C-alpha positions in Angstrom: 14.7 -6.3 -35.3 18.3 -5.8 -35.5 18.6 -3.9 -32.5 17.2 -6.6 -30.1 19.8 -9.0 -31.8 22.4 -6.9 -30.9 21.3 -6.6 -27.3 20.7 -10.5 -26.9 24.6 -10.7 -27.8 25.8 -8.8 -25.0 27.7 -10.3 -22.5 25.3 -9.2 -19.7 22.3 -10.6 -21.6 24.1 -13.8 -23.0 25.2 -14.3 -18.9 21.7 -13.5 -17.8 20.1 -16.0 -20.1 23.0 -18.8 -19.6 22.7 -18.8 -15.8 19.3 -19.0 -16.0 19.1 -15.5 -13.6 16.0 -15.9 -10.9 14.7 -13.9 -7.7 16.6 -16.8 -5.1 18.4 -13.9 -3.5 14.7 -12.9 -2.5 14.5 -15.9 -0.4 17.0 -15.2 2.3 16.3 -12.8 5.4 17.8 -9.5 4.5 20.3 -8.0 6.9 19.5 -5.4 9.0 21.2 -2.3 6.8 19.0 -3.7 3.8 15.8 -3.3 5.7 17.2 0.1 7.5 17.8 1.3 3.9 14.4 -0.2 2.6 12.5 1.7 5.4 14.6 5.0 4.8 13.4 5.0 0.9 9.3 4.6 2.4 10.0 7.1 5.0 11.5 9.3 2.1 8.2 9.3 0.4 6.2 9.9 3.1 8.4 13.4 3.5 7.7 14.1 0.1 4.6 15.0 -1.8 2.7 14.5 1.3 4.4 16.8 3.3 4.6 19.5 0.5 0.7 19.2 0.6 0.3 19.7 3.8 2.1 22.6 3.7 0.2 23.8 0.5 -2.8 23.1 2.5 -1.3 24.7 5.6 0.2 28.1 3.4 -3.7 28.3 1.8 -5.5 28.4 5.1 -3.1 31.2 7.3 -2.3 32.8 3.6 0.8 32.6 3.8 2.4 31.9 0.8 6.0 32.0 1.6 5.4 28.9 3.6 4.8 26.8 0.6 7.8 28.4 -1.7 10.3 28.3 1.1 9.0 25.1 3.0 8.1 22.9 -0.5 11.6 23.0 -1.8 13.1 22.1 1.4 10.7 19.0 2.1 11.7 17.9 -1.3 15.1 18.2 -0.8 15.1 16.6 2.4 13.1 13.3 0.9 15.3 13.3 -2.0 18.4 13.2 1.0 16.5 10.4 2.9 16.2 8.3 -0.3 19.7 8.7 -1.3 20.8 7.4 2.2 18.2 4.6 1.8 19.8 3.6 -1.2 23.2 3.7 0.0 21.9 2.0 2.8 20.1 -0.9 0.8 23.0 -1.4 -1.0 23.1 -2.5 -4.7 23.2 -6.3 -4.3 19.3 -6.6 -4.7 18.7 -4.2 -7.5 21.4 -6.0 -9.7 19.8 -9.8 -9.0 16.7 -8.0 -10.0 17.7 -6.4 -13.1 19.4 -9.0 -14.3 16.1 -11.7 -13.9 14.2 -8.9 -15.7 16.9 -8.8 -18.5 16.1 -12.7 -18.9 12.9 -12.5 -18.5 12.4 -9.8 -21.5 15.0 -10.5 -23.8 13.5 -14.1 -23.7 10.3 -13.2 -24.4 11.3 -11.1 -26.9 13.3 -13.9 -28.7 10.5 -16.5 -28.5 8.2 -13.7 -30.7 11.0 -14.0 -33.2 12.3 -10.5 -32.7 
């Protein structure tokens, strides 16, 4: 396909293939900041839907629909803020390494199949 060929010609893809982008950065011990960021992202998942589910169940049990109507969006918003904090603390470094590797692997497979 023409689109695969055009994507393969971009500087990003060519450099990822030429440099043999790999995941070796993941072998190094992460900094305290990165660990805090990943932890915050994990906590955000606990704040999100599980908390909303509990609020919904309690709201039904107590017959107080306003509890979920106000508490649900509030819990979801707090979850997003905690996730964004985690992304900020975790940094973009690991994401860049992973995306470069994933790009190389995907494009090599597509090019091997004759696209």
